[in-house]
Legacy VTK file of the C-alpha trace (Angstrom):
# vtk DataFile Version 3.0
C-alpha trace
ASCII
DATASET POLYDATA
POINTS 419 float
39.854 16.228 4.493
41.034 12.663 4.848
39.809 12.578 8.466
36.356 13.648 7.306
36.371 10.964 4.636
37.219 8.263 7.186
34.559 9.479 9.621
31.830 9.622 6.967
32.789 6.204 5.617
32.447 4.718 9.112
29.002 6.264 9.529
28.003 5.005 6.083
29.237 1.499 6.845
27.261 1.448 10.100
24.129 2.651 8.325
24.589 0.004 5.634
24.846 -2.676 8.314
21.546 -1.479 9.797
19.876 -1.566 6.368
21.128 -5.106 5.762
19.715 -6.193 9.115
16.316 -4.596 8.494
15.984 -6.114 5.027
17.067 -9.502 6.412
14.224 -9.310 8.959
11.745 -8.492 6.187
13.037 -11.268 3.910
12.875 -13.763 6.771
9.210 -12.903 7.254
8.554 -13.267 3.524
10.216 -16.678 3.305
8.907 -18.325 6.434
5.445 -16.849 6.878
2.848 -19.613 7.016
-0.573 -18.104 7.279
-3.436 -20.379 8.211
-6.421 -19.876 5.936
-9.856 -20.188 7.485
-12.388 -22.657 6.032
-15.534 -21.286 4.436
-17.716 -21.717 7.511
-15.304 -19.645 9.634
-14.948 -16.718 7.266
-17.011 -13.656 8.270
-19.238 -11.784 5.859
-17.127 -9.029 4.331
-17.686 -5.821 2.418
-15.020 -4.787 -0.091
-15.044 -0.996 -0.473
-13.608 0.618 -3.593
-13.735 4.421 -3.904
-13.521 5.752 -7.458
-13.028 9.066 -9.186
-11.965 8.740 -12.794
-11.174 5.730 -14.929
-7.845 4.198 -13.889
-6.013 2.269 -16.633
-6.541 -1.124 -14.934
-9.990 -0.472 -13.435
-11.837 -3.141 -15.444
-9.194 -5.734 -14.546
-9.393 -4.689 -10.905
-13.180 -5.141 -10.840
-13.088 -8.524 -12.572
-10.540 -9.768 -10.044
-12.562 -8.487 -7.083
-15.696 -10.201 -8.373
-13.936 -13.554 -8.753
-12.799 -14.145 -5.196
-12.539 -17.537 -3.544
-14.650 -16.364 -0.619
-18.120 -17.497 0.480
-19.860 -14.290 1.632
-18.775 -10.911 0.368
-20.149 -7.871 -1.430
-18.344 -5.270 -3.480
-19.396 -1.735 -2.561
-18.409 0.893 -5.130
-18.609 4.561 -4.159
-18.156 6.666 -7.301
-17.743 10.428 -7.280
-20.723 11.077 -9.591
-22.950 9.088 -11.900
-21.449 11.008 -14.836
-17.927 9.915 -13.862
-16.345 7.633 -16.517
-15.681 5.037 -13.815
-19.446 4.543 -13.505
-19.808 3.143 -17.033
-16.762 0.890 -16.708
-18.059 -0.469 -13.404
-21.584 -0.988 -14.733
-20.394 -2.703 -17.912
-18.002 -4.992 -16.016
-20.642 -6.031 -13.479
-23.129 -6.777 -16.269
-20.490 -8.655 -18.252
-19.827 -10.968 -15.299
-23.451 -11.193 -14.231
-22.362 -10.359 -10.684
-25.098 -10.081 -8.072
-22.858 -9.106 -5.156
-21.823 -5.650 -6.380
-23.540 -2.348 -5.612
-22.710 1.064 -7.046
-23.527 4.300 -5.238
-22.612 7.922 -5.977
-20.949 10.016 -3.306
-24.019 11.658 -1.792
-22.375 14.108 0.583
-19.061 15.825 -0.094
-17.430 16.738 3.197
-15.373 19.903 3.109
-13.076 18.949 5.986
-11.644 15.675 4.620
-10.529 14.167 1.327
-13.031 12.820 -1.180
-11.735 9.318 -0.534
-12.350 9.645 3.185
-15.844 11.032 2.460
-16.525 7.946 0.356
-15.219 5.587 3.050
-17.379 7.205 5.723
-20.434 6.837 3.483
-19.649 3.204 2.605
-19.134 2.124 6.219
-22.185 4.040 7.424
-24.396 2.190 4.929
-23.346 -1.301 6.068
-25.701 -3.370 8.177
-24.649 -5.434 11.192
-24.165 -8.625 9.164
-20.807 -7.364 7.828
-18.045 -8.323 10.251
-15.099 -7.101 8.168
-14.476 -4.171 5.822
-11.762 -4.594 3.172
-10.324 -1.610 1.319
-8.724 -1.750 -2.099
-7.446 0.711 -4.708
-8.381 0.852 -8.373
-4.808 0.107 -9.463
-4.700 -3.143 -7.468
-5.433 -6.283 -9.489
-5.865 -9.004 -6.899
-5.551 -12.793 -7.119
-8.481 -15.175 -6.382
-7.348 -15.942 -2.821
-6.719 -12.294 -1.952
-9.718 -11.744 0.322
-9.373 -15.094 2.107
-5.696 -14.412 2.848
-6.488 -10.872 3.974
-9.343 -11.778 6.335
-8.078 -15.034 7.871
-5.551 -13.476 10.321
-8.352 -11.364 11.813
-9.503 -14.476 13.689
-6.771 -13.567 16.167
-8.433 -11.247 18.731
-5.214 -9.224 19.086
-5.200 -8.312 15.395
-7.473 -5.434 14.445
-6.398 -4.953 10.835
-4.448 -6.752 8.116
-2.599 -5.382 5.132
-0.358 -6.187 2.188
1.785 -3.894 0.089
2.513 -2.943 -3.504
5.437 -3.915 -5.687
6.280 -2.123 -8.905
7.980 -3.277 -12.072
11.537 -2.031 -12.711
11.170 -2.569 -16.468
8.946 0.382 -17.381
9.451 2.768 -20.291
9.776 5.928 -18.212
12.420 7.198 -15.824
9.732 7.876 -13.232
8.750 4.206 -13.204
12.305 3.166 -12.342
12.648 5.821 -9.633
9.317 4.763 -8.106
10.434 1.114 -8.095
13.697 1.922 -6.285
11.933 4.197 -3.783
9.306 1.554 -3.076
11.922 -1.095 -2.200
12.841 0.993 0.834
9.247 2.057 1.549
7.975 -1.529 1.717
10.538 -2.464 4.359
9.865 0.701 6.367
6.108 0.153 6.345
6.566 -3.419 7.554
8.874 -2.411 10.400
6.677 0.502 11.502
3.433 -1.478 11.178
1.971 1.038 8.706
-0.841 -0.409 6.546
-1.375 0.225 2.857
-4.878 1.281 1.809
-4.646 -0.625 -1.479
-4.956 -3.917 0.413
-6.370 -3.450 3.886
-8.978 -5.187 6.049
-10.306 -4.127 9.432
-12.900 -5.642 11.715
-16.144 -3.669 11.657
-16.296 -3.609 15.452
-12.774 -2.179 15.514
-13.810 0.632 13.175
-16.432 1.758 15.674
-14.543 0.855 18.852
-11.492 2.930 17.907
-13.386 5.864 16.368
-11.650 5.402 13.011
-14.735 6.402 11.032
-14.904 9.694 12.916
-11.200 10.294 12.266
-11.667 9.581 8.564
-14.376 12.252 8.471
-11.736 14.940 9.077
-8.575 13.391 7.605
-6.580 13.546 4.388
-5.645 9.846 4.248
-7.167 6.695 5.688
-4.310 4.235 6.237
-1.169 5.773 7.787
-2.980 6.732 11.009
-4.309 3.230 11.693
-1.289 1.788 13.438
-1.269 4.426 16.187
-5.072 4.480 16.511
-5.294 0.709 16.948
-2.317 0.629 19.324
-4.262 2.772 21.808
-6.718 -0.139 22.072
-3.978 -2.820 22.291
-4.664 -3.983 18.733
-2.121 -4.766 16.023
-1.868 -4.262 12.281
-0.781 -7.556 10.733
1.262 -7.537 7.528
0.434 -10.549 5.331
3.527 -11.333 3.191
1.559 -13.280 0.571
-0.302 -10.071 -0.293
2.481 -8.293 -2.139
0.494 -6.924 -5.068
2.143 -6.247 -8.427
1.406 -2.806 -9.899
1.954 -2.368 -13.634
1.136 1.331 -13.978
3.741 3.621 -15.514
4.790 7.077 -14.356
6.817 9.918 -15.796
9.167 11.819 -13.511
7.142 15.051 -12.982
4.032 13.065 -12.011
6.074 10.852 -9.713
7.696 13.768 -7.891
4.326 15.263 -6.979
3.000 11.807 -6.003
5.984 11.358 -3.685
5.305 14.754 -2.111
1.737 13.688 -1.399
2.888 10.387 0.104
5.346 12.205 2.343
2.748 14.802 3.321
0.461 11.998 4.522
3.384 10.532 6.469
4.182 13.889 8.069
0.553 14.293 9.113
-0.144 10.796 10.458
3.035 8.692 10.692
3.747 7.883 14.371
7.479 7.672 13.592
7.775 10.633 11.242
11.043 11.814 12.785
12.512 8.362 12.172
11.524 8.698 8.503
13.309 12.057 8.365
16.380 10.552 10.069
16.397 7.678 7.602
16.271 10.177 4.737
19.181 12.187 6.137
21.379 9.125 6.570
20.417 7.626 3.210
20.937 10.794 1.173
23.217 13.215 3.001
26.032 10.863 4.027
26.765 9.355 0.587
26.266 12.775 -1.020
28.792 14.276 1.396
31.302 11.569 0.432
30.676 12.345 -3.247
31.409 16.031 -2.642
34.556 15.123 -0.728
35.617 13.049 -3.731
35.202 16.076 -6.028
36.981 18.358 -3.571
39.857 15.927 -3.274
40.163 15.776 -7.063
40.340 19.557 -7.387
42.959 19.796 -4.621
44.881 16.821 -6.036
44.560 14.739 -2.867
44.564 11.518 -4.873
44.562 9.094 -1.957
41.498 10.730 -0.405
39.785 10.884 -3.802
40.343 7.173 -4.444
39.166 6.320 -0.921
35.952 8.371 -1.347
35.312 6.867 -4.786
35.650 3.324 -3.446
33.379 4.075 -0.477
30.676 5.691 -2.599
30.738 3.085 -5.362
30.879 0.223 -2.858
27.882 1.596 -0.973
25.826 1.942 -4.166
26.831 -1.569 -5.236
25.753 -2.903 -1.828
22.368 -1.173 -2.204
21.995 -2.695 -5.665
22.621 -6.170 -4.233
19.999 -5.545 -1.542
17.489 -4.506 -4.216
18.201 -7.661 -6.228
17.877 -9.882 -3.164
14.522 -8.356 -2.304
13.368 -8.555 -5.917
14.133 -12.284 -5.974
12.176 -12.896 -2.765
9.175 -10.881 -3.950
9.178 -12.741 -7.258
8.745 -16.005 -5.358
5.675 -14.565 -3.631
4.224 -13.276 -6.915
4.762 -16.615 -8.699
2.542 -18.359 -6.142
-0.327 -16.280 -7.506
0.438 -16.979 -11.160
2.150 -13.671 -11.882
4.701 -14.004 -14.708
8.300 -13.767 -13.566
10.035 -10.446 -14.152
13.451 -11.145 -15.641
15.985 -8.409 -15.063
18.333 -7.935 -17.992
21.878 -6.668 -17.573
20.714 -3.326 -18.975
17.953 -3.072 -16.354
20.367 -3.922 -13.539
22.756 -1.211 -14.750
19.850 1.257 -14.861
18.946 0.361 -11.285
22.555 0.902 -10.178
22.705 4.412 -11.615
19.101 5.041 -10.653
19.776 4.523 -6.927
21.628 7.817 -6.318
19.253 9.643 -8.665
16.284 8.278 -6.704
17.856 9.479 -3.470
18.092 13.036 -4.806
14.531 12.996 -6.189
13.279 11.649 -2.861
15.272 14.257 -0.953
13.753 17.088 -3.000
10.271 15.631 -2.507
10.898 15.401 1.244
11.956 19.063 1.447
8.977 20.177 -0.645
6.523 18.204 1.493
7.617 20.051 4.646
5.900 23.269 3.580
3.016 22.136 1.375
0.079 24.348 2.429
-2.008 22.934 -0.397
-2.106 19.629 -2.221
-3.884 18.537 -5.384
-5.274 15.016 -5.595
-7.319 13.757 -8.532
-8.023 17.295 -9.670
-9.197 18.491 -6.239
-7.216 21.014 -4.193
-7.026 20.750 -0.401
-5.678 23.274 2.070
-3.731 21.485 4.800
-3.263 23.177 8.188
-2.857 20.061 10.317
-3.713 16.334 10.570
-7.329 17.065 11.480
-7.567 20.554 10.023
-7.976 20.610 6.270
-10.372 22.121 3.812
-11.537 21.051 0.368
-11.201 24.232 -1.687
-12.536 23.714 -5.171
-14.625 20.621 -5.762
-15.542 20.033 -9.375
-16.698 16.966 -11.275
-14.029 14.731 -12.743
-12.654 16.060 -16.033
-10.752 14.387 -18.819
-7.573 16.320 -17.921
-7.555 14.492 -14.558
-7.463 11.086 -16.230
-4.526 8.810 -15.318
-2.666 7.830 -18.490
-0.124 5.073 -19.050
2.579 7.352 -17.684
0.765 9.619 -15.225
0.005 8.491 -11.698
-3.433 9.040 -10.237
-2.857 12.428 -8.641
LINES 1 420
419 0 1 2 3 4 5 6 7 8 9 10 11 12 13 14 15 16 17 18 19 20 21 22 23 24 25 26 27 28 29 30 31 32 33 34 35 36 37 38 39 40 41 42 43 44 45 46 47 48 49 50 51 52 53 54 55 56 57 58 59 60 61 62 63 64 65 66 67 68 69 70 71 72 73 74 75 76 77 78 79 80 81 82 83 84 85 86 87 88 89 90 91 92 93 94 95 96 97 98 99 100 101 102 103 104 105 106 107 108 109 110 111 112 113 114 115 116 117 118 119 120 121 122 123 124 125 126 127 128 129 130 131 132 133 134 135 136 137 138 139 140 141 142 143 144 145 146 147 148 149 150 151 152 153 154 155 156 157 158 159 160 161 162 163 164 165 166 167 168 169 170 171 172 173 174 175 176 177 178 179 180 181 182 183 184 185 186 187 188 189 190 191 192 193 194 195 196 197 198 199 200 201 202 203 204 205 206 207 208 209 210 211 212 213 214 215 216 217 218 219 220 221 222 223 224 225 226 227 228 229 230 231 232 233 234 235 236 237 238 239 240 241 242 243 244 245 246 247 248 249 250 251 252 253 254 255 256 257 258 259 260 261 262 263 264 265 266 267 268 269 270 271 272 273 274 275 276 277 278 279 280 281 282 283 284 285 286 287 288 289 290 291 292 293 294 295 296 297 298 299 300 301 302 303 304 305 306 307 308 309 310 311 312 313 314 315 316 317 318 319 320 321 322 323 324 325 326 327 328 329 330 331 332 333 334 335 336 337 338 339 340 341 342 343 344 345 346 347 348 349 350 351 352 353 354 355 356 357 358 359 360 361 362 363 364 365 366 367 368 369 370 371 372 373 374 375 376 377 378 379 380 381 382 383 384 385 386 387 388 389 390 391 392 393 394 395 396 397 398 399 400 401 402 403 404 405 406 407 408 409 410 411 412 413 414 415 416 417 418
């Protein structure tokens, strides 16, 4: 048993060293990125596309922020599921309140049965654009952007080798619900992975209009479940890159309870399994992150029951030390992200001792929740998203089963993610 403990501890130490290196690379990029912003006369005309079904808790704030951008030529294109959808009234009232003349609202005219509603909306929005729009920016309803958001997102596209730009989300660790804390801890790892793999996030994403047509992305959206994860591999076939913009780490304040979060994680992992070019690497990461420390924990219990005290103490020190090291990595990344958020006038999140202790004990719990979600996502024949059920047979083989108008039971609350 002691030999197994030594072997597993060596593997764990090696994996920890790799994690430290990867996070150091990400932090380096955060600290020393100096993006050059284009002047007004160099910025291309841009369409911001926001697809809506249901009234998200921060929708009005999202719309106000999008309509107050420091950008010379842009229009906000809203595609809403139906005119009777509650998002329609919120959008109309907000546009009238601001007196905005650069916002247009359209219902989803044609519901495709072989892709998600969001992808149907994106295909419609892009198809309706005229040739004057050089860039299409995508955003989610739970993203409240800062005034320079669009300028920072579009400016790197001046590089001919860059086909798309993206940011990422950052959650608060100080929520009221257990699910909010688990989501925060999970996202710390996800943000680094997405950066290293070049995977964009649809909540803050811009792509050149010519690239959309050149790469056939619009056609792929017309038969896909998700719009963003596939983009890295699609663009790579045309020697184009997805550029992560570190200044576009967007703070998300939504809450989530644990049952809602678990299903949300399953859906995220399903999209990764379908479209992630390095899916097997994601699985390998999960195995190393969850199975190795769990195996050491079981060895600790086994050693206790068999009264092998030296092995038990060794396993306890290894497991606790690993979790403490992960906590330190989380705190380091939190500090770096806070510096980015402060540049855009976000209030600083102060972590109390109680919150730090919660994060420490939440790390192993998050690993187990994530592991269960990973296993469940491997055989999900159907998935429910915003009240709509889809049958999934493959990346480009899915079917919308039971479309119905948005209902009040589908509404995201202060603790339920937008499923």
